C-alpha positions in Angstrom: -132.6 -277.3 29.1 -130.1 -277.3 26.3 -129.9 -274.4 23.9 -127.5 -273.7 21.0 -125.8 -270.3 21.5 -123.7 -270.4 18.4 -123.3 -272.5 15.3 -121.4 -271.7 12.2 -118.2 -271.7 10.1 -115.7 -269.3 11.6 -112.0 -268.4 11.5 -109.5 -269.1 14.3 -109.8 -265.5 15.4 -113.6 -265.7 15.5 -113.4 -268.9 17.5 -111.2 -267.2 20.1 -113.8 -264.4 20.3 -116.5 -267.0 20.9 -114.5 -268.5 23.7 -114.1 -265.0 25.3 -117.8 -264.4 24.9 -118.6 -267.7 26.6 -116.3 -266.8 29.5 -118.1 -263.4 29.7 -121.6 -264.9 29.7 -123.8 -264.9 32.8 -123.6 -267.2 34.4 -120.2 -268.4 33.4 -120.5 -272.1 32.7 -118.8 -274.2 35.5 -118.1 -276.9 32.9 -116.9 -276.6 29.3 -116.7 -279.8 27.3 -114.6 -279.5 24.2 -115.1 -282.1 21.5 -113.6 -282.6 18.0 -110.8 -284.3 16.1 -107.1 -283.7 16.7 -105.9 -280.3 15.5 -109.3 -278.6 15.3 -108.5 -276.0 18.0 -109.8 -277.3 21.3 -106.7 -276.1 23.2 -107.0 -272.7 21.4 -110.6 -272.4 22.6 -109.6 -273.5 26.1 -106.8 -271.0 26.4 -109.0 -268.1 25.2 -111.7 -269.1 27.7 -109.4 -269.3 30.6 -107.4 -266.2 29.7 -110.7 -264.2 29.7 -111.4 -265.6 33.2 -108.1 -264.1 34.3 -105.5 -266.9 34.0 -102.1 -265.3 33.4 -98.9 -266.7 32.1 -98.5 -269.8 29.9 -101.5 -272.1 29.4 -100.0 -275.2 27.8 -102.1 -278.0 26.6 -102.2 -280.6 29.4 -102.0 -283.6 27.0 -99.0 -285.1 28.9 -99.8 -284.0 32.4 -103.5 -284.7 32.0 -104.5 -281.8 34.2 -103.5 -278.3 34.9 -104.8 -276.2 37.8 -105.0 -272.4 38.0 -106.1 -270.0 40.7 -107.5 -266.6 39.9 -108.4 -264.8 43.1 -110.7 -267.1 45.0 -111.7 -269.0 41.8 -110.1 -272.4 40.9 -110.0 -273.3 37.2 -109.0 -276.8 36.1 -108.0 -277.8 32.5 -108.2 -281.6 31.8 -107.1 -283.2 28.6 -108.5 -286.7 28.1 -106.6 -287.4 24.8 -104.4 -290.1 26.4 -107.2 -291.5 28.6 -109.6 -294.3 27.8 -112.5 -292.9 29.8 -112.5 -295.8 32.2 -114.2 -294.7 35.4 -111.4 -296.3 37.6 -108.7 -294.4 35.6 -110.6 -291.1 35.9 -111.3 -291.6 39.6 -107.6 -292.3 40.2 -106.7 -289.0 38.6 -109.4 -287.1 40.6 -111.5 -286.2 37.5 -114.6 -287.3 39.3 -113.9 -285.0 42.2 -113.3 -282.1 39.9 -116.6 -282.6 38.1 -118.4 -282.7 41.4 -116.7 -279.5 42.7 -117.9 -276.0 42.4 -114.8 -275.0 40.4 -114.6 -274.2 36.7 -113.5 -277.3 34.7 -112.5 -277.3 31.1 -112.3 -280.7 29.5 -110.7 -281.4 26.2 -111.7 -284.7 24.4 -114.8 -284.6 26.5 -116.5 -287.3 24.3 -114.3 -289.7 26.3 -116.1 -288.9 29.6 -118.7 -291.4 30.7 -122.0 -289.6 29.7 -123.4 -289.8 33.2 -120.4 -287.9 34.6 -121.3 -284.7 32.7 -122.8 -281.8 34.7 -124.6 -278.7 33.5 -122.3 -276.5 31.4 -121.4 -275.8 27.8 -120.5 -278.3 25.1 -118.3 -277.0 22.3 -118.0 -279.1 19.1 -115.3 -278.1 16.7 -114.8 -279.7 13.4 -112.9 -279.3 10.1 -114.9 -277.9 7.2 -112.6 -278.2 4.1 -111.1 -274.7 4.5 -107.8 -274.9 6.5 -108.4 -271.5 8.0 -111.9 -272.1 9.2 -113.7 -274.5 11.6 -117.3 -275.6 12.0 -118.2 -274.7 15.6 -121.3 -275.4 17.7 -121.7 -274.2 21.2 -124.6 -275.5 23.3 -125.4 -274.6 26.9 -127.2 -276.9 29.3 -128.5 -274.8 32.2 -131.2 -275.1 34.7 -134.6 -274.1 33.3 -134.9 -270.3 33.4 -131.1 -269.6 33.3 
């Protein structure tokens, strides 16, 4: 069942707060799929989400390394950036993205629109877009959970 949990035009600070709220929600989504054009704030959202989950230190965008892995207590969190990837299943399998998405770990995917659709698992989709005001973004957050969650 998919439900929209937020939709609106918000500032960067409000977007960070929405990311924190998502990380604080019960249950925490195991998958966060970030979509939107270059420069809209996908990495900003990812950082705020992971920071709220307890990731400490620098959280750089993994654009060039493709994937960054973090450990918070007994919880593994992975940050994948598909900007430089084509979405070809062989390429993704070679990088272990398929295994991450099948794992019980938390996985945050930037440029998630490049994932093959059938690879997506239950989680949250965050669509971020420009809206004409350079200090604001159009944001839609939808959760797909099992019925009753």
